[in-house]
C-alpha positions in Angstrom: 20.3 -12.2 35.6 21.6 -8.8 34.4 25.3 -8.1 34.0 27.1 -5.0 35.2 29.8 -6.2 32.9 31.1 -9.6 31.6 32.8 -10.2 34.9 30.6 -8.4 37.3 27.2 -9.9 37.8 24.1 -8.5 39.5 22.8 -11.0 42.0 20.4 -8.8 44.0 16.7 -9.3 44.6 13.5 -7.3 44.4 11.2 -7.3 47.4 7.6 -6.6 46.1 5.9 -7.7 49.4 7.4 -5.2 51.8 5.0 -2.5 52.9 7.3 -0.2 55.0 11.1 0.1 54.5 12.8 0.4 57.9 9.3 0.0 59.3 8.5 3.6 58.5 8.8 4.5 54.8 6.0 3.6 52.4 7.4 1.7 49.4 4.5 1.1 47.0 6.9 0.0 44.3 8.8 -2.3 46.6 12.5 -2.3 47.3 15.6 -3.8 45.8 18.5 -5.3 47.8 21.5 -5.2 45.6 24.4 -7.5 45.6 27.2 -8.2 43.0 29.5 -11.1 42.2 32.9 -10.4 40.7 34.5 -13.2 38.7 38.3 -13.3 38.5 41.1 -15.6 39.7 39.3 -15.0 43.0 35.6 -14.6 43.3 33.8 -12.2 45.6 30.2 -11.2 46.4 29.7 -7.6 47.3 27.2 -7.6 50.3 24.4 -10.0 51.0 20.7 -9.1 51.2 17.8 -8.8 53.6 16.9 -12.1 55.3 13.4 -11.8 53.7 15.1 -12.8 50.4 17.9 -15.1 51.5 17.0 -18.2 49.5 16.5 -16.3 46.2 19.8 -14.5 46.7 21.7 -17.7 47.4 20.4 -19.2 44.2 21.4 -16.0 42.3 25.0 -16.2 43.7 25.3 -19.9 42.9 24.1 -19.2 39.3 26.6 -16.4 38.9 29.5 -18.5 40.2 28.6 -21.3 37.8 30.0 -24.0 40.0 33.0 -22.1 41.2 33.9 -21.6 44.9 33.3 -18.3 46.6 36.5 -16.8 48.0 35.3 -13.6 49.6 32.2 -12.0 51.0 32.6 -8.2 51.2 30.5 -6.4 53.7 30.3 -2.7 52.9 27.4 -2.1 55.3 26.2 -4.1 58.3 22.6 -2.9 58.3 20.2 -6.0 58.2 18.8 -5.1 54.8 22.3 -5.8 53.4 23.9 -8.1 55.9 20.8 -10.1 56.9 21.9 -13.2 54.9 25.4 -13.3 56.2 24.9 -16.5 58.3 23.3 -18.3 55.4 26.2 -17.2 53.1 28.8 -18.5 55.5 26.9 -21.8 55.8 26.5 -22.1 52.0 30.1 -21.1 51.2 32.1 -22.4 54.3 35.5 -21.6 52.9 34.7 -18.0 52.0 36.5 -15.2 53.9 34.7 -12.1 55.1 36.1 -8.7 54.3 35.2 -5.7 56.4 36.7 -3.0 58.7 37.1 -3.1 62.5 33.6 -1.7 63.1 32.1 -4.1 60.6 33.2 -7.0 62.7 32.2 -5.4 66.0 28.6 -5.0 64.6 28.6 -8.4 63.0 29.3 -10.0 66.4 26.4 -8.0 67.9 24.0 -9.1 65.2 25.1 -12.7 64.9 26.6 -15.5 67.0 29.4 -16.1 64.5 32.9 -17.4 64.8 35.1 -15.9 62.1 38.4 -17.3 63.3 40.7 -17.7 60.3 38.0 -16.2 58.0 38.3 -12.5 58.8 40.0 -10.1 56.4 40.1 -6.7 58.1 40.8 -3.7 55.9 41.5 -0.1 56.6 40.7 3.1 54.7 42.6 3.0 51.4 43.7 -0.6 51.5 43.1 -2.9 48.5 42.1 -6.5 47.8 43.4 -8.1 44.6 41.2 -10.6 42.9 43.5 -11.0 39.9 42.8 -8.6 37.1 40.3 -6.8 39.3 41.4 -4.8 42.3 39.1 -3.4 45.1 40.2 -0.4 47.0 38.1 0.4 50.2 37.2 3.9 51.2 35.7 4.4 54.6 32.5 6.5 54.5 31.4 6.8 58.1 27.8 7.9 58.8 26.8 7.4 55.2 24.7 6.4 57.0 26.2 4.0 59.7 29.7 4.4 61.3 31.1 1.3 59.7 30.1 2.0 56.1 32.7 1.6 53.3 32.5 2.0 49.6 34.8 0.1 47.2 36.3 1.2 43.9 37.2 -1.5 41.3 39.9 0.1 39.2 40.0 -2.2 36.1 36.4 -1.5 35.2 36.1 1.8 37.1 33.1 0.7 39.2 32.2 2.4 42.4 30.3 0.0 44.8 28.6 2.9 46.6 26.8 1.2 49.6 23.7 3.2 50.4 24.9 6.3 48.5 23.0 6.9 45.2 20.3 4.5 46.4 16.6 4.9 45.9 13.3 3.4 47.0 11.6 1.0 44.6 12.2 -2.4 43.1 14.4 -2.5 40.0 11.7 -4.4 38.1 9.3 -1.5 38.8 11.8 1.2 37.8 10.2 3.8 35.5 13.4 5.6 34.7 12.6 8.6 36.9 15.5 8.2 39.3 15.4 11.5 41.1 12.0 11.4 42.7 12.5 8.3 44.8 16.2 8.8 45.2 15.5 12.2 46.7 12.9 10.8 49.1 15.4 8.1 50.0 18.3 10.5 50.4 16.7 13.0 52.7 14.9 10.5 54.9 17.7 8.0 55.2 20.9 10.1 54.8 19.7 13.7 55.1 21.2 14.2 58.5 24.7 13.4 57.3 25.3 16.0 54.6 28.8 16.8 55.9 29.8 13.1 55.7 28.3 12.7 52.2 30.2 15.8 51.0 33.4 14.2 52.4 32.7 11.0 50.4 31.9 13.0 47.2 35.3 14.8 47.6 37.0 11.4 47.8 35.0 10.1 44.8 36.0 13.1 42.7 39.6 11.8 42.6 38.4 8.5 41.0 37.7 7.8 37.4 34.2 6.4 37.8 32.3 4.8 34.8 29.6 2.9 36.8 28.0 3.4 40.2 26.6 0.2 41.7 24.5 1.1 44.8 22.9 -1.2 47.4 19.4 0.0 46.4 18.0 0.9 43.0 19.4 0.7 39.5 23.0 0.5 38.5 24.0 3.9 37.1 26.1 4.0 33.9 24.9 7.0 31.9 25.0 10.7 32.7 26.9 10.2 36.0 27.4 13.9 36.3 23.7 14.4 36.7 23.5 12.1 39.7 26.6 13.4 41.3 25.5 17.0 40.9 22.1 16.2 42.6 24.0 14.5 45.4 26.2 17.5 45.8 23.2 19.8 46.0 21.3 17.6 48.4 24.3 17.0 50.7 25.2 20.7 50.8 21.6 21.6 51.7 21.3 23.7 48.5 18.0 24.5 46.8 17.3 22.1 44.0 14.1 23.7 42.6 12.6 27.2 42.9 9.3 27.0 44.7 7.4 27.1 47.9 6.1 24.2 50.0 2.9 25.0 52.0 2.7 22.3 54.7 -0.4 22.4 56.9 -2.1 20.3 59.6 -5.8 21.0 60.1 -8.3 19.6 62.6 -11.6 20.6 61.2 -10.6 22.2 57.9 -10.2 25.9 58.7 -6.4 25.8 58.7 -6.6 23.9 55.4 -8.5 26.8 53.9 -5.9 29.3 55.0 -3.2 27.1 53.5 -5.0 26.8 50.2 -5.7 30.5 50.2 -2.0 31.5 50.7 -1.0 28.9 48.0 -3.3 30.8 45.6 -1.8 34.1 46.6 1.8 32.8 46.2 0.9 31.7 42.6 -0.5 35.2 41.9 2.6 36.7 43.3 4.7 34.8 40.8 6.0 31.7 42.7 7.4 29.3 40.1 6.0 26.3 41.9 3.7 25.9 44.9 3.2 22.5 46.5 0.5 22.1 49.2 0.8 19.1 51.6 -1.6 17.9 54.3 0.6 16.6 57.1 -2.4 14.6 58.5 -2.9 12.6 55.3 0.1 12.8 53.0 3.2 10.7 53.3 5.4 12.6 55.7 8.6 11.3 54.0 7.4 13.0 50.8 6.7 16.3 52.5 10.2 16.2 54.1 11.6 15.5 50.6 9.8 18.7 49.3 10.9 20.7 52.3 14.5 20.1 51.3 13.9 20.4 47.5 12.5 23.9 47.7 14.1 26.9 49.3 10.9 28.4 50.9 8.2 27.0 53.1 5.0 28.1 54.9 3.8 26.0 57.8 0.2 26.3 59.1 -1.2 24.5 62.1 -3.7 25.0 65.0 -3.1 25.0 68.7 -4.0 21.7 70.3 -4.2 21.0 74.1 -2.2 24.2 74.7 0.5 23.1 72.4 1.0 22.2 68.7 -1.2 19.9 66.7 0.7 16.6 66.7 1.1 16.1 62.9 2.9 19.4 62.6 4.9 18.7 65.8 6.0 15.4 64.2 6.9 17.0 60.9 9.1 19.7 62.6 10.8 17.1 64.8 11.7 15.0 61.7 13.0 18.1 59.9 15.3 18.9 62.7 16.5 15.3 62.9 17.3 15.4 59.2 19.3 18.6 59.7 16.9 21.0 57.9 18.7 24.3 57.2 19.3 27.2 54.8 15.6 27.9 54.2 13.1 30.7 54.5 9.9 29.8 56.5 6.7 31.6 57.2 4.1 30.8 59.9 0.3 30.7 60.0 -1.2 29.8 63.4 -4.8 29.1 64.4 -6.6 28.9 67.8 -10.1 29.5 69.1 -9.4 30.9 72.6 -5.6 31.0 72.9 -3.6 30.7 69.7 -0.2 29.3 70.7 0.8 27.2 67.8 2.9 29.9 66.2 5.0 30.2 69.3 5.8 26.5 69.2 6.5 26.4 65.5 8.8 29.4 65.8 10.7 27.7 68.7 11.1 24.5 66.7 12.5 26.5 63.7 14.8 28.5 65.9 16.4 25.2 67.0 17.4 24.5 63.4 20.4 25.9 61.6 20.3 29.0 59.4 16.5 29.3 59.1 15.1 32.7 58.2 11.8 33.0 59.9 9.5 35.6 58.4 8.5 38.5 60.7 4.9 38.4 59.5 3.0 35.8 61.4 -0.7 35.3 60.4 -3.0 34.5 63.3 -6.4 32.9 62.6 -9.0 32.8 65.4 -11.1 29.8 64.5 -11.6 30.6 60.8 -10.0 32.8 58.2 -11.9 36.1 57.5 -11.9 38.1 54.3 -10.2 41.1 56.1 -7.2 38.9 56.8 -6.2 38.5 53.1 -3.9 41.5 53.4 -1.9 39.7 56.1 -1.6 36.6 53.9 -0.4 38.7 51.0 2.2 40.3 53.3 3.4 36.9 54.4 3.5 35.6 50.8 5.6 38.6 49.7 8.0 38.2 52.6 8.5 34.5 51.8 9.2 35.2 48.2 11.4 38.2 48.8 
């Protein structure tokens, strides 16, 4: 069992058997469900874990308590990957009181048939819970990424229990030290829609003296906190993290792929610092969404299909909109054999997003790219990079 400090124990668990987080995100390195025990005059556990790992978690909590009673169960987030073991916790520690806000208890009653009479400690934004030498102050963080979410600041050791903020995909036992990659994919796919709310939380956090960030997924952060906070500020303000161009394509028989690969080569010759080419039919869509937000420029290429847009591209653009994609420059390549229409649909999807600059140059391919179309690809590349 690792220690956050002498009095704050990590009691979370790794899930190496899960294939899809939230039944949609590939997690080849598993997932961690984090939980922490604070030992003082009063004892508290910060969140439970997914029901998949209840028994292991209960054993960890008991070991951390060392025979002591548990006084409080704090619920910062009611989502089942964190509150899924609540009923077992209440059964195992029958005298423990549950700490949450009004929405926490509303959702708890929806998930569980539970009677908390005499066991409920309802807190409001800014209120505190004293454990003795340790003091938890609760800060509401609605829509980061559920309405009831709170974070908690422990003032004696300057620890921010950050709920889903600063989380990442991957089990802690599999962590390779490269936090940003899977934290970025996690952020934009889980919290990306809620940049305004994350910015609000960052402003509140700026007033605190934070030495440790303890999230509900991924490693505890103690060093170089400015690095992590700066990245979160960039991500949540929809800023450009890295100079480069994403070329995202969907191709039925390979002809649109060839056009995407050709313009990627042209972009490199035109001086693009980084060009990433992604196949929407085969690559992990969550990673492509991550790159769409990471870079400030994108070219999308797709064929017409049944008089509309080829489904992998349609899905990608729909997900971008749902994650609040904005402040980017985008170019379009369309393909069609008898009635190229995909460009119209891609343009309409982009126009429904906020602050997207759509390039005037639209490259239209009829079945297959021809040599005499290279000039139009060069023109589009130059406009994207301008």
